C-alpha positions as CSV (number, residue, x, y, z in Angstrom):
1,M,-20.5,-64.2,-73.5
2,K,-18.6,-63.3,-76.7
3,V,-18.6,-59.6,-75.8
4,Y,-17.3,-60.4,-72.3
5,F,-14.5,-62.6,-73.8
6,F,-13.7,-59.8,-76.3
7,I,-13.4,-57.1,-73.5
8,L,-11.6,-59.3,-71.1
9,Y,-8.9,-60.8,-73.4
10,F,-8.7,-59.0,-76.8
11,I,-8.6,-55.4,-75.7
12,P,-5.7,-55.8,-73.2
13,I,-3.7,-57.7,-75.9
14,L,-4.5,-54.9,-78.4
15,W,-3.5,-52.3,-75.7
16,I,-0.1,-53.9,-75.1
17,G,0.5,-54.5,-78.8
18,C,-0.1,-50.8,-79.6
19,G,2.8,-49.8,-77.3
20,S,0.8,-48.4,-74.4
21,V,2.9,-50.6,-72.1
22,Q,6.7,-50.1,-72.5
23,D,9.3,-52.7,-71.8
24,L,11.9,-50.8,-69.8
25,S,14.2,-53.8,-69.1
26,N,16.6,-53.5,-72.1
27,P,16.6,-50.5,-74.3
28,D,18.7,-50.6,-77.5
29,R,20.3,-47.2,-76.7
30,P,19.3,-45.0,-73.8
31,P,19.0,-41.5,-75.2
32,L,20.8,-38.6,-73.5
33,V,18.2,-35.9,-72.8
34,K,18.2,-32.5,-71.1
35,T,16.3,-32.5,-67.9
36,D,15.9,-30.2,-64.9
37,R,18.6,-32.3,-63.3
38,G,21.0,-31.8,-66.3
39,P,21.6,-34.3,-69.1
40,L,20.5,-37.8,-68.2
41,Y,20.4,-41.2,-70.0
42,V,16.8,-42.2,-69.9
43,Y,14.7,-45.2,-71.0
44,P,13.5,-44.6,-74.6
45,G,10.2,-42.7,-74.8
46,T,10.3,-41.6,-71.1
47,K,12.2,-39.4,-68.8
48,I,12.8,-42.2,-66.3
49,P,16.6,-42.3,-65.5
50,Y,18.3,-45.4,-67.0
51,N,20.0,-47.9,-64.8
52,G,22.2,-50.6,-66.2
53,E,25.1,-51.3,-68.6
54,F,25.3,-49.8,-72.0
55,S,27.5,-51.0,-74.9
56,M,27.7,-50.1,-78.5
57,S,29.8,-50.8,-81.6
58,F,30.7,-48.2,-84.2
59,E,30.9,-48.7,-88.0
60,D,34.7,-48.6,-87.8
61,G,34.7,-51.5,-85.3
62,E,35.4,-49.5,-82.2
63,K,33.4,-50.6,-79.2
64,L,32.6,-49.1,-75.8
65,K,30.8,-50.2,-72.7
66,F,29.9,-48.3,-69.5
67,G,27.6,-48.4,-66.6
68,I,24.8,-45.9,-65.9
69,K,23.2,-45.3,-62.6
70,D,20.2,-43.0,-62.1
71,G,20.8,-41.6,-65.6
72,V,24.5,-40.7,-65.3
73,K,27.6,-42.6,-66.3
74,H,28.8,-44.5,-63.3
75,G,31.1,-47.5,-62.8
76,R,33.4,-49.1,-65.3
77,F,34.0,-47.4,-68.6
78,Q,35.9,-49.4,-71.3
79,R,36.7,-48.7,-75.0
80,W,38.3,-51.0,-77.5
81,Y,40.1,-50.4,-80.8
82,P,38.6,-52.0,-84.0
83,S,41.2,-54.7,-83.7
84,G,39.7,-55.7,-80.3
85,Q,42.8,-54.4,-78.4
86,I,41.7,-52.4,-75.3
87,H,42.0,-48.7,-75.8
88,E,41.1,-47.3,-72.3
89,E,39.4,-48.1,-69.1
90,Y,38.6,-46.2,-65.9
91,N,36.0,-46.0,-63.2
92,L,33.4,-43.3,-62.7
93,F,31.6,-42.3,-59.5
94,K,28.8,-39.8,-60.1
95,K,30.3,-38.8,-63.5
96,Q,33.8,-38.2,-62.0
97,R,36.8,-40.4,-62.5
98,D,37.7,-42.3,-59.4
99,G,40.5,-44.8,-59.2
100,L,42.9,-46.1,-61.7
101,Q,42.7,-45.0,-65.4
102,R,44.7,-46.6,-68.1
103,S,44.9,-46.2,-71.9
104,W,47.0,-48.0,-74.5
105,Y,48.2,-47.4,-78.0
106,P,46.9,-49.7,-80.7
107,N,50.1,-51.8,-80.4
108,G,49.4,-52.5,-76.8
109,Q,52.0,-50.1,-75.4
110,L,50.7,-48.3,-72.3
111,R,49.9,-44.7,-73.1
112,L,48.5,-43.3,-69.8
113,E,48.2,-44.5,-66.2
114,A,46.6,-42.1,-63.7
115,N,45.0,-42.2,-60.3
116,F,41.9,-40.1,-59.6
117,R,40.0,-39.6,-56.4
118,K,36.5,-38.0,-56.9
119,G,37.6,-36.3,-60.1
120,I,40.9,-35.0,-58.7
121,C,44.1,-36.2,-60.3
122,I,46.5,-37.6,-57.7
123,N,49.2,-38.7,-60.0
124,A,49.7,-39.7,-63.6
125,K,52.3,-40.9,-66.1
126,T,52.2,-40.9,-69.9
127,W,54.4,-42.7,-72.4
128,T,55.2,-42.3,-76.1
129,I,54.4,-45.2,-78.4
130,S,58.0,-46.4,-78.2
131,G,57.7,-46.7,-74.4
132,A,59.6,-43.6,-73.3
133,I,58.1,-41.6,-70.4
134,A,56.5,-38.5,-71.8
135,S,55.2,-36.7,-68.8
136,K,54.3,-37.0,-65.1
137,V,51.8,-35.5,-62.7
138,E,52.9,-35.9,-59.1
139,E,50.9,-35.0,-56.0
140,G,48.3,-33.4,-58.3
141,T,50.7,-31.0,-60.0
142,G,52.4,-31.3,-63.4
143,I,51.8,-31.5,-67.1
144,M,50.1,-34.4,-68.8
145,V,51.2,-34.8,-72.5
146,L,49.4,-37.4,-74.7
147,F,50.5,-38.5,-78.1
148,H,48.7,-40.1,-81.1
149,A,50.0,-43.5,-82.4
150,D,51.8,-41.7,-85.2
151,G,53.9,-39.8,-82.6
152,K,52.3,-36.4,-83.0
153,K,51.1,-34.6,-79.9
154,D,47.5,-35.2,-79.1
155,R,47.0,-32.8,-76.2
156,E,48.8,-31.2,-73.2
157,S,47.0,-30.6,-69.9
158,I,48.3,-28.7,-66.9
159,Y,47.3,-29.9,-63.5
160,K,47.5,-27.9,-60.2
161,D,46.3,-29.4,-56.9
162,G,44.7,-32.2,-58.9
163,I,42.6,-29.9,-61.1
164,K,43.0,-29.5,-64.8
165,I,43.6,-25.8,-65.4
166,N,43.7,-25.6,-69.2
């Protein structure tokens, strides 16, 4: 009887306690791994594509949150400055921007507002930290110029037919 109890109850508890059964419901950080389907976020210790929301905080206080579906970024992406002020937000559909994208300077001034459809830039407008219009992309064509909070140019991108060409 004691042997039967041991086999029936103790061995399964030991089996679970040693990690043979993995809890896939809430990983701390889904790792990005190379697979035959390209890089995917997976449940830790497996190659099973992750589904869910992922958020993390960095040492400097910056935070980010995004959705993952079938191992790829999908859905709402948001990032905040260490102060808690929103930095940027946009939507992803199968890793491509889709819909309204906005980003702000640390003082709350709008930095960028753009509309994408399946990764194609339809239109965009950028501003300097003082609120002056810096650049426009209209009907998919134009130059997008972004600035750092200190006023220095961050980057300049040329769009033609909605595609970034540089």
